[in-house]
Each structure stands twice: as structure tokens, then as C-alpha cells.
DOBA-727494 format. One record per residue (C-alpha): residue number from 1; residue in three letters; z, x negated, y. Coordinates in steps of 0.001 Angstrom, whole numbers, plus 500000, padded with zeros to 6 digits. Layout:
REM DOBA-727494
<node i="NUM" aa="ALA" pz="Z" px="X" py="Y"/>
...
END
This chain:
REM DOBA-727494
<node i="1" aa="MET" pz="888933" px="154320" py="158788"/>
<node i="2" aa="ALA" pz="886068" px="156683" py="157995"/>
<node i="3" aa="SER" pz="882639" px="155611" py="159215"/>
<node i="4" aa="LEU" pz="880956" px="157315" py="162160"/>
<node i="5" aa="LEU" pz="878585" px="158972" py="159694"/>
<node i="6" aa="GLU" pz="881471" px="160402" py="157666"/>
<node i="7" aa="GLN" pz="883231" px="161649" py="160801"/>
<node i="8" aa="LEU" pz="880021" px="163130" py="162181"/>
<node i="9" aa="SER" pz="879267" px="164896" py="158898"/>
<node i="10" aa="ALA" pz="882662" px="166606" py="159113"/>
<node i="11" aa="MET" pz="881740" px="168374" py="162373"/>
<node i="12" aa="THR" pz="877914" px="168522" py="162378"/>
<node i="13" aa="VAL" pz="875296" px="169105" py="159690"/>
<node i="14" aa="VAL" pz="873450" px="165801" py="159274"/>
<node i="15" aa="VAL" pz="869730" px="166103" py="158493"/>
<node i="16" aa="ALA" pz="867549" px="163214" py="157281"/>
<node i="17" aa="ASP" pz="864514" px="162738" py="159521"/>
<node i="18" aa="THR" pz="862255" px="161130" py="156918"/>
<node i="19" aa="GLY" pz="859773" px="161818" py="154158"/>
<node i="20" aa="ASP" pz="861052" px="158851" py="152133"/>
<node i="21" aa="LEU" pz="862704" px="160320" py="149062"/>
<node i="22" aa="GLU" pz="864739" px="157175" py="148387"/>
<node i="23" aa="ALA" pz="866193" px="157240" py="151902"/>
<node i="24" aa="ILE" pz="867173" px="160889" py="151416"/>
<node i="25" aa="ARG" pz="868896" px="160031" py="148123"/>
<node i="26" aa="LYS" pz="870744" px="157192" py="149860"/>
<node i="27" aa="PHE" pz="872259" px="159302" py="152625"/>
<node i="28" aa="THR" pz="872660" px="162624" py="150766"/>
<node i="29" aa="PRO" pz="872152" px="164883" py="153818"/>
<node i="30" aa="ARG" pz="872425" px="168668" py="153571"/>
<node i="31" aa="ASP" pz="868913" px="169280" py="154948"/>
<node i="32" aa="ALA" pz="865777" px="167222" py="155534"/>
<node i="33" aa="THR" pz="862855" px="167524" py="157926"/>
<node i="34" aa="THR" pz="859358" px="166051" py="157868"/>
<node i="35" aa="ASN" pz="856241" px="165986" py="160028"/>
<node i="36" aa="PRO" pz="852731" px="164554" py="159509"/>
<node i="37" aa="SER" pz="853758" px="161151" py="160862"/>
<node i="38" aa="LEU" pz="856623" px="160920" py="158384"/>
<node i="39" aa="ILE" pz="854451" px="162088" py="155479"/>
<node i="40" aa="LEU" pz="851782" px="159572" py="156528"/>
<node i="41" aa="ALA" pz="854382" px="156799" py="156445"/>
<node i="42" aa="ALA" pz="855729" px="157968" py="153085"/>
<node i="43" aa="ALA" pz="852192" px="158203" py="151693"/>
<node i="44" aa="GLN" pz="851827" px="154444" py="152137"/>
<node i="45" aa="ILE" pz="854589" px="153866" py="149586"/>
<node i="46" aa="PRO" pz="853008" px="153159" py="146158"/>
<node i="47" aa="ALA" pz="855681" px="155157" py="144334"/>
<node i="48" aa="TYR" pz="854446" px="158321" py="146007"/>
<node i="49" aa="GLN" pz="850745" px="157828" py="145285"/>
<node i="50" aa="SER" pz="850952" px="160100" py="142251"/>
<node i="51" aa="LEU" pz="852148" px="162959" py="144486"/>
<node i="52" aa="ILE" pz="849161" px="162450" py="146786"/>
<node i="53" aa="ASP" pz="846750" px="162305" py="143849"/>
<node i="54" aa="GLU" pz="848255" px="165447" py="142355"/>
<node i="55" aa="ALA" pz="847613" px="167358" py="145584"/>
<node i="56" aa="LEU" pz="844043" px="166094" py="145931"/>
<node i="57" aa="ARG" pz="843109" px="166982" py="142344"/>
<node i="58" aa="SER" pz="844752" px="170388" py="142629"/>
<node i="59" aa="SER" pz="842922" px="171101" py="145878"/>
<node i="60" aa="ARG" pz="839575" px="170047" py="144425"/>
<node i="61" aa="ARG" pz="840088" px="172408" py="141477"/>
<node i="62" aa="LEU" pz="841033" px="175239" py="143818"/>
<node i="63" aa="ILE" pz="838235" px="174736" py="146366"/>
<node i="64" aa="GLY" pz="835508" px="173864" py="143842"/>
<node i="65" aa="ASP" pz="833399" px="170869" py="142793"/>
<node i="66" aa="ASN" pz="830721" px="171441" py="145420"/>
<node i="67" aa="ALA" pz="832990" px="172077" py="148398"/>
<node i="68" aa="PRO" pz="832708" px="169581" py="151289"/>
<node i="69" aa="VAL" pz="835410" px="166970" py="151522"/>
<node i="70" aa="GLU" pz="836963" px="168352" py="154715"/>
<node i="71" aa="GLN" pz="837771" px="171647" py="152971"/>
<node i="72" aa="VAL" pz="839402" px="169833" py="150066"/>
<node i="73" aa="VAL" pz="841390" px="167618" py="152420"/>
<node i="74" aa="ARG" pz="842495" px="170583" py="154536"/>
<node i="75" aa="GLU" pz="843786" px="172351" py="151448"/>
<node i="76" aa="ALA" pz="845414" px="169137" py="150219"/>
<node i="77" aa="LEU" pz="847386" px="168805" py="153465"/>
<node i="78" aa="ASP" pz="849208" px="172039" py="152703"/>
<node i="79" aa="GLU" pz="849653" px="171033" py="149068"/>
<node i="80" aa="ILE" pz="851060" px="167626" py="150049"/>
<node i="81" aa="SER" pz="853482" px="169128" py="152557"/>
<node i="82" aa="VAL" pz="854840" px="171469" py="149905"/>
<node i="83" aa="ILE" pz="854863" px="168819" py="147149"/>
<node i="84" aa="PHE" pz="856977" px="166511" py="149329"/>
<node i="85" aa="GLY" pz="859115" px="169495" py="150278"/>
<node i="86" aa="LYS" pz="859710" px="170385" py="146627"/>
<node i="87" aa="GLU" pz="860724" px="166799" py="145838"/>
<node i="88" aa="ILE" pz="863103" px="166760" py="148809"/>
<node i="89" aa="LEU" pz="864684" px="170036" py="147678"/>
<node i="90" aa="LYS" pz="865574" px="168385" py="144373"/>
<node i="91" aa="ILE" pz="867833" px="166087" py="146398"/>
<node i="92" aa="VAL" pz="869199" px="168079" py="149372"/>
<node i="93" aa="PRO" pz="871373" px="171134" py="148722"/>
<node i="94" aa="ARG" pz="870025" px="173370" py="151480"/>
<node i="95" aa="ARG" pz="866742" px="173348" py="153407"/>
<node i="96" aa="VAL" pz="863604" px="171392" py="154125"/>
<node i="97" aa="SER" pz="861414" px="171854" py="157217"/>
<node i="98" aa="THR" pz="857655" px="171907" py="156601"/>
<node i="99" aa="GLU" pz="855320" px="171688" py="159557"/>
<node i="100" aa="VAL" pz="852380" px="173866" py="160548"/>
<node i="101" aa="ASP" pz="849267" px="171934" py="161617"/>
<node i="102" aa="ALA" pz="849870" px="170998" py="165283"/>
<node i="103" aa="ARG" pz="846217" px="171732" py="166045"/>
<node i="104" aa="LEU" pz="847125" px="175425" py="165665"/>
<node i="105" aa="SER" pz="849823" px="175219" py="168349"/>
<node i="106" aa="PHE" pz="848022" px="177541" py="170778"/>
<node i="107" aa="ASP" pz="846800" px="180037" py="168172"/>
<node i="108" aa="THR" pz="849411" px="182649" py="167274"/>
<node i="109" aa="ASP" pz="847452" px="184353" py="164500"/>
<node i="110" aa="ALA" pz="846431" px="181099" py="162799"/>
<node i="111" aa="THR" pz="850018" px="179844" py="162951"/>
<node i="112" aa="ILE" pz="851282" px="183049" py="161353"/>
<node i="113" aa="GLU" pz="848736" px="182763" py="158545"/>
<node i="114" aa="LYS" pz="849571" px="179097" py="157956"/>
<node i="115" aa="GLY" pz="853300" px="179871" py="157858"/>
<node i="116" aa="ARG" pz="852706" px="182642" py="155333"/>
<node i="117" aa="LYS" pz="850575" px="180336" py="153209"/>
<node i="118" aa="LEU" pz="853157" px="177549" py="153165"/>
<node i="119" aa="ILE" pz="855984" px="179869" py="152172"/>
<node i="120" aa="ARG" pz="853752" px="181408" py="149496"/>
<node i="121" aa="LEU" pz="853164" px="177952" py="148008"/>
<node i="122" aa="TYR" pz="856913" px="177392" py="147925"/>
<node i="123" aa="ASN" pz="857521" px="180831" py="146415"/>
<node i="124" aa="ASP" pz="854886" px="180152" py="143734"/>
<node i="125" aa="ALA" pz="856915" px="177055" py="142823"/>
<node i="126" aa="GLY" pz="860054" px="179172" py="142429"/>
<node i="127" aa="ILE" pz="861605" px="178202" py="145777"/>
<node i="128" aa="SER" pz="863121" px="180996" py="147865"/>
<node i="129" aa="ASN" pz="862616" px="181522" py="151597"/>
<node i="130" aa="ASP" pz="866180" px="180561" py="152449"/>
<node i="131" aa="ARG" pz="865522" px="176945" py="151425"/>
<node i="132" aa="VAL" pz="862519" px="176435" py="153714"/>
<node i="133" aa="LEU" pz="862033" px="176281" py="157475"/>
<node i="134" aa="ILE" pz="858488" px="176584" py="158782"/>
<node i="135" aa="LYS" pz="858193" px="174049" py="161603"/>
<node i="136" aa="ILE" pz="856161" px="175214" py="164617"/>
<node i="137" aa="ALA" pz="855511" px="173719" py="168070"/>
<node i="138" aa="SER" pz="857395" px="175454" py="170897"/>
<node i="139" aa="THR" pz="854377" px="176716" py="172799"/>
<node i="140" aa="TRP" pz="854473" px="180365" py="173880"/>
<node i="141" aa="GLU" pz="851947" px="181093" py="171120"/>
<node i="142" aa="GLY" pz="854069" px="179243" py="168569"/>
<node i="143" aa="ILE" pz="857224" px="181096" py="169621"/>
<node i="144" aa="LYS" pz="855451" px="184464" py="169280"/>
<node i="145" aa="ALA" pz="854191" px="183452" py="165826"/>
<node i="146" aa="ALA" pz="857721" px="182509" py="164811"/>
<node i="147" aa="GLU" pz="859000" px="185871" py="166032"/>
<node i="148" aa="VAL" pz="856606" px="187639" py="163643"/>
<node i="149" aa="LEU" pz="857434" px="185317" py="160735"/>
<node i="150" aa="GLU" pz="861187" px="185732" py="161222"/>
<node i="151" aa="LYS" pz="860808" px="189509" py="160997"/>
<node i="152" aa="GLU" pz="859069" px="188958" py="157648"/>
<node i="153" aa="GLY" pz="861985" px="186897" py="156355"/>
<node i="154" aa="ILE" pz="860249" px="183545" py="156895"/>
<node i="155" aa="HIS" pz="862650" px="181224" py="158703"/>
<node i="156" aa="CYS" pz="861352" px="178907" py="161424"/>
<node i="157" aa="ASN" pz="862229" px="175589" py="163067"/>
<node i="158" aa="LEU" pz="860731" px="175349" py="166561"/>
<node i="159" aa="THR" pz="859908" px="171723" py="167328"/>
<node i="160" aa="LEU" pz="858542" px="169742" py="170290"/>
<node i="161" aa="LEU" pz="861133" px="171460" py="172466"/>
<node i="162" aa="PHE" pz="861906" px="169777" py="175771"/>
<node i="163" aa="GLY" pz="862628" px="172496" py="178342"/>
<node i="164" aa="PHE" pz="865329" px="175111" py="178854"/>
<node i="165" aa="GLY" pz="862733" px="177880" py="179112"/>
<node i="166" aa="GLN" pz="861365" px="176990" py="175693"/>
<node i="167" aa="ALA" pz="864870" px="177141" py="174220"/>
<node i="168" aa="VAL" pz="865735" px="180533" py="175705"/>
<node i="169" aa="ALA" pz="862392" px="182015" py="174623"/>
<node i="170" aa="CYS" pz="863068" px="180804" py="171066"/>
<node i="171" aa="ALA" pz="866528" px="182327" py="171020"/>
<node i="172" aa="GLU" pz="865235" px="185654" py="172313"/>
<node i="173" aa="ALA" pz="862533" px="185591" py="169622"/>
<node i="174" aa="GLY" pz="865251" px="185287" py="166987"/>
<node i="175" aa="VAL" pz="864120" px="181991" py="165491"/>
<node i="176" aa="THR" pz="866447" px="180375" py="162997"/>
<node i="177" aa="LEU" pz="866581" px="176882" py="164509"/>
<node i="178" aa="ILE" pz="865281" px="174782" py="167399"/>
<node i="179" aa="SER" pz="864806" px="171006" py="167508"/>
<node i="180" aa="PRO" pz="865123" px="169694" py="171089"/>
<node i="181" aa="PHE" pz="863803" px="166111" py="171274"/>
<node i="182" aa="VAL" pz="866570" px="164010" py="172795"/>
<node i="183" aa="GLY" pz="864947" px="160568" py="172664"/>
<node i="184" aa="ARG" pz="861569" px="161644" py="173968"/>
<node i="185" aa="ILE" pz="863240" px="163216" py="176994"/>
<node i="186" aa="LEU" pz="864993" px="159892" py="177610"/>
<node i="187" aa="ASP" pz="861662" px="158058" py="177254"/>
<node i="188" aa="TRP" pz="860096" px="160211" py="179965"/>
<node i="189" aa="TYR" pz="862933" px="159736" py="182443"/>
<node i="190" aa="LYS" pz="863032" px="155980" py="181905"/>
<node i="191" aa="ALA" pz="859306" px="155749" py="182577"/>
<node i="192" aa="ASP" pz="859490" px="158109" py="185563"/>
<node i="193" aa="THR" pz="862494" px="156518" py="187262"/>
<node i="194" aa="GLY" pz="861999" px="152902" py="186236"/>
<node i="195" aa="ARG" pz="865533" px="152732" py="184834"/>
<node i="196" aa="ASP" pz="866012" px="150571" py="181743"/>
<node i="197" aa="SER" pz="868821" px="152625" py="180260"/>
<node i="198" aa="TYR" pz="871231" px="155528" py="180690"/>
<node i="199" aa="PRO" pz="874856" px="155641" py="179498"/>
<node i="200" aa="GLY" pz="875332" px="158185" py="176710"/>
<node i="201" aa="PRO" pz="877066" px="160854" py="178866"/>
<node i="202" aa="GLU" pz="874258" px="160603" py="181473"/>
<node i="203" aa="ASP" pz="871360" px="160525" py="179003"/>
<node i="204" aa="PRO" pz="868890" px="163238" py="180123"/>
<node i="205" aa="GLY" pz="868177" px="164246" py="176538"/>
<node i="206" aa="VAL" pz="871877" px="164567" py="175762"/>
<node i="207" aa="LEU" pz="872408" px="166666" py="178894"/>
<node i="208" aa="SER" pz="869502" px="168938" py="177947"/>
<node i="209" aa="VAL" pz="870800" px="169633" py="174425"/>
<node i="210" aa="THR" pz="874371" px="170090" py="175705"/>
<node i="211" aa="ARG" pz="873154" px="172714" py="178187"/>
<node i="212" aa="ILE" pz="871147" px="174570" py="175534"/>
<node i="213" aa="PHE" pz="873981" px="174492" py="172982"/>
<node i="214" aa="ASN" pz="876591" px="175824" py="175403"/>
<node i="215" aa="TYR" pz="874239" px="178530" py="176701"/>
<node i="216" aa="PHE" pz="873414" px="179751" py="173188"/>
<node i="217" aa="LYS" pz="877079" px="179884" py="172165"/>
<node i="218" aa="THR" pz="878188" px="181543" py="175421"/>
<node i="219" aa="TYR" pz="875743" px="184418" py="175009"/>
<node i="220" aa="GLY" pz="876019" px="184760" py="171250"/>
<node i="221" aa="TYR" pz="872532" px="183725" py="170168"/>
<node i="222" aa="LYS" pz="872292" px="183060" py="166433"/>
<node i="223" aa="THR" pz="869616" px="180370" py="166803"/>
<node i="224" aa="GLU" pz="870933" px="177013" py="165611"/>
<node i="225" aa="VAL" pz="870485" px="173875" py="167726"/>
<node i="226" aa="MET" pz="869399" px="170671" py="165981"/>
<node i="227" aa="GLY" pz="869145" px="167599" py="168196"/>
<node i="228" aa="ALA" pz="866214" px="165390" py="167156"/>
<node i="229" aa="SER" pz="864285" px="162222" py="167988"/>
<node i="230" aa="PHE" pz="867169" px="159879" py="168782"/>
<node i="231" aa="ARG" pz="866773" px="156406" py="170255"/>
<node i="232" aa="ASN" pz="870315" px="155096" py="169745"/>
<node i="233" aa="ILE" pz="873637" px="156111" py="168197"/>
<node i="234" aa="ASP" pz="875214" px="156778" py="171618"/>
<node i="235" aa="GLU" pz="872930" px="159807" py="171963"/>
<node i="236" aa="ILE" pz="874126" px="160995" py="168562"/>
<node i="237" aa="THR" pz="877842" px="160545" py="169168"/>
<node i="238" aa="GLU" pz="877566" px="162342" py="172532"/>
<node i="239" aa="LEU" pz="876301" px="165403" py="170622"/>
<node i="240" aa="ALA" pz="878980" px="165379" py="167915"/>
<node i="241" aa="GLY" pz="879747" px="169006" py="167115"/>
<node i="242" aa="CYS" pz="876168" px="170222" py="167628"/>
<node i="243" aa="ASP" pz="875047" px="172623" py="164880"/>
<node i="244" aa="LEU" pz="872750" px="170024" py="163302"/>
<node i="245" aa="LEU" pz="871404" px="166565" py="164144"/>
<node i="246" aa="THR" pz="868316" px="165141" py="162436"/>
<node i="247" aa="ILE" pz="868560" px="161366" py="162265"/>
<node i="248" aa="SER" pz="866274" px="158563" py="161091"/>
<node i="249" aa="PRO" pz="867350" px="156274" py="158215"/>
<node i="250" aa="LYS" pz="867731" px="153327" py="160612"/>
<node i="251" aa="LEU" pz="870269" px="155161" py="162766"/>
<node i="252" aa="LEU" pz="871973" px="156690" py="159736"/>
<node i="253" aa="ASP" pz="872556" px="153136" py="158536"/>
<node i="254" aa="GLN" pz="874083" px="152157" py="161887"/>
<node i="255" aa="LEU" pz="876380" px="155186" py="161803"/>
<node i="256" aa="ARG" pz="877449" px="154408" py="158259"/>
<node i="257" aa="GLU" pz="878282" px="150818" py="159178"/>
<node i="258" aa="SER" pz="880265" px="151717" py="162344"/>
<node i="259" aa="GLN" pz="884023" px="152336" py="162161"/>
<node i="260" aa="ALA" pz="884873" px="153589" py="165683"/>
<node i="261" aa="THR" pz="886713" px="156865" py="166254"/>
<node i="262" aa="LEU" pz="884380" px="159810" py="166899"/>
<node i="263" aa="THR" pz="885370" px="162569" py="169337"/>
<node i="264" aa="ARG" pz="883880" px="166071" py="169135"/>
<node i="265" aa="LYS" pz="881809" px="166695" py="172285"/>
<node i="266" aa="LEU" pz="880407" px="170171" py="171545"/>
<node i="267" aa="ASP" pz="882408" px="173143" py="170311"/>
<node i="268" aa="GLY" pz="880663" px="176387" py="169444"/>
<node i="269" aa="GLU" pz="883976" px="178275" py="169495"/>
<node i="270" aa="ASN" pz="884731" px="177132" py="173043"/>
<node i="271" aa="PRO" pz="881392" px="176666" py="174850"/>
<node i="272" aa="SER" pz="881323" px="175622" py="178494"/>
<node i="273" aa="SER" pz="878456" px="177327" py="180311"/>
<node i="274" aa="SER" pz="878674" px="178889" py="183756"/>
<node i="275" aa="GLU" pz="875019" px="179805" py="184236"/>
<node i="276" aa="ALA" pz="873822" px="183395" py="184242"/>
<node i="277" aa="GLN" pz="871915" px="184757" py="181277"/>
<node i="278" aa="ILE" pz="868145" px="184967" py="181769"/>
<node i="279" aa="HIS" pz="865287" px="186661" py="179919"/>
<node i="280" aa="VAL" pz="861999" px="184822" py="179452"/>
<node i="281" aa="ASP" pz="858668" px="186642" py="179260"/>
<node i="282" aa="ARG" pz="855253" px="184959" py="179256"/>
<node i="283" aa="GLU" pz="855052" px="184793" py="183037"/>
<node i="284" aa="GLN" pz="858482" px="183243" py="183411"/>
<node i="285" aa="PHE" pz="857860" px="180867" py="180493"/>
<node i="286" aa="ASP" pz="854713" px="179548" py="182165"/>
<node i="287" aa="ALA" pz="856495" px="179251" py="185510"/>
<node i="288" aa="MET" pz="859432" px="177354" py="184007"/>
<node i="289" aa="MET" pz="857126" px="174980" py="182149"/>
<node i="290" aa="LYS" pz="855045" px="174404" py="185285"/>
<node i="291" aa="SER" pz="858159" px="173540" py="187287"/>
<node i="292" aa="ASP" pz="859436" px="171149" py="184595"/>
<node i="293" aa="ARG" pz="857026" px="168221" py="184637"/>
<node i="294" aa="MET" pz="858878" px="166426" py="181866"/>
<node i="295" aa="ALA" pz="858737" px="169379" py="179466"/>
<node i="296" aa="SER" pz="855063" px="170011" py="180150"/>
<node i="297" aa="ASP" pz="854134" px="166349" py="179784"/>
<node i="298" aa="LYS" pz="856082" px="165829" py="176572"/>
<node i="299" aa="LEU" pz="854924" px="169064" py="174930"/>
<node i="300" aa="GLY" pz="851274" px="168165" py="175515"/>
<node i="301" aa="GLU" pz="851843" px="164577" py="174432"/>
<node i="302" aa="GLY" pz="853722" px="165671" py="171322"/>
<node i="303" aa="ILE" pz="851026" px="168093" py="170193"/>
<node i="304" aa="LYS" pz="848399" px="165426" py="170744"/>
<node i="305" aa="GLY" pz="850432" px="162863" py="168803"/>
<node i="306" aa="PHE" pz="851150" px="165160" py="165857"/>
<node i="307" aa="SER" pz="847492" px="166214" py="165799"/>
<node i="308" aa="LYS" pz="846392" px="162577" py="165718"/>
<node i="309" aa="ALA" pz="848784" px="161919" py="162841"/>
<node i="310" aa="ILE" pz="847200" px="164800" py="160911"/>
<node i="311" aa="GLU" pz="843707" px="163425" py="161573"/>
<node i="312" aa="THR" pz="844780" px="159978" py="160395"/>
<node i="313" aa="LEU" pz="846294" px="161512" py="157279"/>
<node i="314" aa="GLU" pz="843075" px="163461" py="156689"/>
<node i="315" aa="SER" pz="841062" px="160265" py="156925"/>
<node i="316" aa="MET" pz="843376" px="158548" py="154451"/>
<node i="317" aa="LEU" pz="843139" px="161504" py="152079"/>
<node i="318" aa="ALA" pz="839343" px="161535" py="152314"/>
<node i="319" aa="HIS" pz="839298" px="157848" py="151390"/>
<node i="320" aa="ARG" pz="841655" px="158408" py="148457"/>
<node i="321" aa="LEU" pz="839608" px="161369" py="147228"/>
<node i="322" aa="ALA" pz="836555" px="159103" py="147277"/>
<node i="323" aa="GLU" pz="838374" px="156621" py="145063"/>
<node i="324" aa="LEU" pz="839381" px="159375" py="142651"/>
<node i="325" aa="GLU" pz="835907" px="160919" py="142446"/>
<node i="326" aa="GLY" pz="833831" px="157770" py="142224"/>
<node i="327" aa="GLY" pz="830199" px="158828" py="142618"/>
<node i="328" aa="LYS" pz="831014" px="161178" py="145482"/>
<node i="329" aa="ALA" pz="832357" px="158337" py="147594"/>
<node i="330" aa="PHE" pz="829400" px="158326" py="149990"/>
<node i="331" aa="GLY" pz="830055" px="161929" py="150911"/>
<node i="332" aa="HIS" pz="833608" px="161052" py="151834"/>
<node i="333" aa="ALA" pz="832372" px="158046" py="153775"/>
<node i="334" aa="VAL" pz="830298" px="160451" py="155871"/>
<node i="335" aa="GLN" pz="833476" px="162356" py="156705"/>
<node i="336" aa="GLU" pz="835266" px="159137" py="157623"/>
<node i="337" aa="ILE" pz="832352" px="158172" py="159882"/>
<node i="338" aa="PHE" pz="832774" px="161438" py="161718"/>
<node i="339" aa="LEU" pz="836542" px="161043" py="162081"/>
<node i="340" aa="LEU" pz="836088" px="157490" py="163337"/>
<node i="341" aa="ASN" pz="833589" px="158460" py="166037"/>
<node i="342" aa="ASP" pz="835151" px="161711" py="167259"/>
<node i="343" aa="MET" pz="837311" px="159912" py="169799"/>
<node i="344" aa="ASN" pz="838830" px="162926" py="171557"/>
<node i="345" aa="GLY" pz="839193" px="165072" py="168456"/>
<node i="346" aa="ASP" pz="837226" px="168008" py="169855"/>
<node i="347" aa="GLY" pz="835121" px="168487" py="166729"/>
<node i="348" aa="CYS" pz="831921" px="166812" py="167875"/>
<node i="349" aa="ILE" pz="830608" px="163328" py="168656"/>
<node i="350" aa="THR" pz="828876" px="162605" py="171963"/>
<node i="351" aa="ARG" pz="826600" px="159640" py="172599"/>
<node i="352" aa="ASP" pz="829390" px="157947" py="174555"/>
<node i="353" aa="GLU" pz="831723" px="158231" py="171565"/>
<node i="354" aa="TRP" pz="829166" px="157107" py="168973"/>
<node i="355" aa="LEU" pz="829932" px="153594" py="167752"/>
<node i="356" aa="GLY" pz="826567" px="153070" py="166055"/>
<node i="357" aa="SER" pz="823105" px="152516" py="167466"/>
<node i="358" aa="ASP" pz="821236" px="154986" py="169680"/>
<node i="359" aa="ALA" pz="818487" px="155150" py="167067"/>
<node i="360" aa="VAL" pz="820855" px="156464" py="164410"/>
<node i="361" aa="PHE" pz="822398" px="158933" py="166871"/>
<node i="362" aa="ASP" pz="818949" px="160247" py="167812"/>
<node i="363" aa="ALA" pz="817988" px="160588" py="164149"/>
<node i="364" aa="LEU" pz="821088" px="162692" py="163463"/>
<node i="365" aa="ASP" pz="820806" px="164771" py="166641"/>
<node i="366" aa="LEU" pz="817980" px="166981" py="165382"/>
<node i="367" aa="ASP" pz="818511" px="169722" py="167970"/>
<node i="368" aa="HIS" pz="818655" px="167124" py="170788"/>
<node i="369" aa="ASP" pz="821753" px="168630" py="172402"/>
<node i="370" aa="GLY" pz="823509" px="165257" py="172737"/>
<node i="371" aa="ARG" pz="826290" px="166265" py="170324"/>
<node i="372" aa="LEU" pz="826809" px="165668" py="166620"/>
<node i="373" aa="THR" pz="828760" px="168206" py="164569"/>
<node i="374" aa="PRO" pz="830073" px="167563" py="161042"/>
<node i="375" aa="GLU" pz="827101" px="169525" py="159741"/>
<node i="376" aa="ASP" pz="824663" px="167311" py="161703"/>
<node i="377" aa="VAL" pz="826204" px="164208" py="160140"/>
<node i="378" aa="ARG" pz="826279" px="165712" py="156659"/>
<node i="379" aa="ARG" pz="822684" px="166930" py="156907"/>
<node i="380" aa="GLY" pz="821469" px="163638" py="158327"/>
<node i="381" aa="PHE" pz="822955" px="161654" py="155468"/>
<node i="382" aa="GLY" pz="821980" px="164228" py="152852"/>
<node i="383" aa="ALA" pz="819162" px="162206" py="151249"/>
<node i="384" aa="ALA" pz="821405" px="159200" py="150686"/>
<node i="385" aa="LEU" pz="824166" px="161480" py="149424"/>
<node i="386" aa="SER" pz="821875" px="163040" py="146832"/>
<node i="387" aa="LEU" pz="820995" px="159580" py="145512"/>
<node i="388" aa="THR" pz="824647" px="158656" py="145011"/>
<node i="389" aa="THR" pz="825561" px="161836" py="143177"/>
<node i="390" aa="ALA" pz="822467" px="162204" py="141007"/>
END
């Protein structure tokens, strides 16, 4: 008998949810998707260190020898995303999703510019638009950015999607693909209700994706549905027949080792949706999100989590750049000090956040406003920095 993975692959496009190139080679999926957390995990693998170093050196050359470390690291993040994407595209036959910085999730213009930059980097490497999906958070601002990018021929994958209103707004914006987060929806309901588990057919995440899929197919939307963030294989098998499912290596292994018969649960040719078609403008989007506590909670939590992963990756990159550049290490240490102390990630350090002594804080806070900016920290450590780079 064919494995569950083989049966699933016959009715649904299987996508590898990993940045680990060896795992992608092992499972030979059609597409692959990454995010900062996955790249951060992959970056810990020694075999990939050369890819990280390549991006850091390239970014330093592009930004200039005297540019501050945060500018080099910011540029390197885009370079690393595309470098990993290029390596993945050597393995998968179709597409890779590359994520826009989650800290831009509420800035339409900045998201558009970042999407254009990422696709330009791919194009410069000889990779066409049809092989790349720009991954954007499903805020209203993100959806509007994706609408602009799609009209320019830049295909988008709208992520951190938890609510029906988000899904409909994406479809009406003409985005290529959405990634509703099945497992994270389940997590929220388990915490909210106190239940330990849900059977597959009753899983709230499964029900959400099933509703979205059938609605899209009933009303002829071209937007593809890709279930994501699974917690167990029951969630996956209950969505057999969905356009795409992005699955972690651990669960791919379980599917490959299982021999049970798989039944198609979703059929795009024969969708079952009885609800009326709706149209979602900004006012209705906000109202639907406000009325859906789960979707609002998980969207905010997801953006915060992805943003934290980016900041952690930035800190790691700053440390690695210090190792590569030797005498400039103290300058990078200054950046790491700032990242360590900026507890809430708002771009400044207050006295309550500062982990050092009050005396050092006061010495750095030259304008006595009770806040330290990156420039305050850099300026305050300038004398020591000049000694290390002389």
C-alpha cells in the first residue's frame, strides 16, 4: 500500500515547511516555504555557515566599510532570504516563499518596497517571478500591499491568516495564495476552552480551512489555499484535497511511515458552501477581526513572534559579522548590547529595561530624556570604538 504521504501528494500539492536544504532534498516537495524562525534554525547548521558569510560580506561591500552594523545586517537579511531561496529552488521544481520583515506588517508602502526589492534580487540571479511568492502578513495593510504587487506581476503568499474576513479580503485583492494557520488556531481554542484535544473532524483549524476552501471554490476565486502550521497528521489528513499543505519534516516523516488509506476530504470541483458571498472593505475587515477574538489574538501574537525571530537573527548576524571583521568587533558588541536591552523592541531603551548600572545609563543619556536610542549607545561608546579600530 502507498504511504499516506504518497496518497496525499496525489491529491494535494505538498510543500516543505523548512529552511533545511537536506530535509527538502529528502522529501522532494513541489514547493517550499520559509520564515525568519526557519532560517534562524537553518543558520545554526554548520553546513550553511558559508551561505550566511556570503550574505554578510556581500552586504558589507554594498553598504560600505564605514556603514553602521545595523545597516549591514538589515541588508544581509534580504540577501540571506534570497540566498536560501535560490538554494531551495535548485531542489524544488516550482516555487519558494520568501518573507517580508514582519515589522513592516502595518506599513503598506514599506511592504510594497520590500517585496519589490526581494523580487529584484531574485531577478538579478536569473530567477523569474513565477518561481517566487512574496510572503506577507495578512493585516489590512499587508493585503493592500499584496494587491499592488500582484498587479505588477509579483505573486504573494499571505501568511498569519486566522480569520474568515482575512481570507475573503485576500481573495478579493487577487493574491496568489493564502496560508491559514491550522495548528495555531487549535492552540488558541485548547487554551481558551481548557480542552486537551479535538478529534480531527472537529479541529477548529481544520474547520476554518475547510470553510475558506469551499467558499473560494464556490465563488470562483483564483486564490489558492495552503493549510499551514500543523500539530498532528490528523489535521493534515482531514484537509486532503486542499490546494496545498505546507508540512514540517517531522510530520512529513510520520506521513511517509504511515500506510493507512487516505480519503479525499476537499474537492475543488464539488465544493460544499451554503453561505452568501460577502465583500470586505476596511470597515468590515476591522469589524470582523474585532468580533473574532482568536483571529485578532493570533495575528498580533504571530507578528510579534516573527518580529522577535528577526531580531534574534539580526543579533546572530551582528555577532558573526564581528567574527568576520575582527577589529570592528566592539562596534558590533555595541549593537548587541542595544538588542539585549531593548526588551519590548520599540527602538529605544528605558531605565527599566537597562540591564547595566544607573551610572552607565546616565552617562549614555546625554539629553537626559530617560531613553537611549541606537545613536546614544553608539556615541557613548565612540571613544572605546575608535581605540579598537585604530
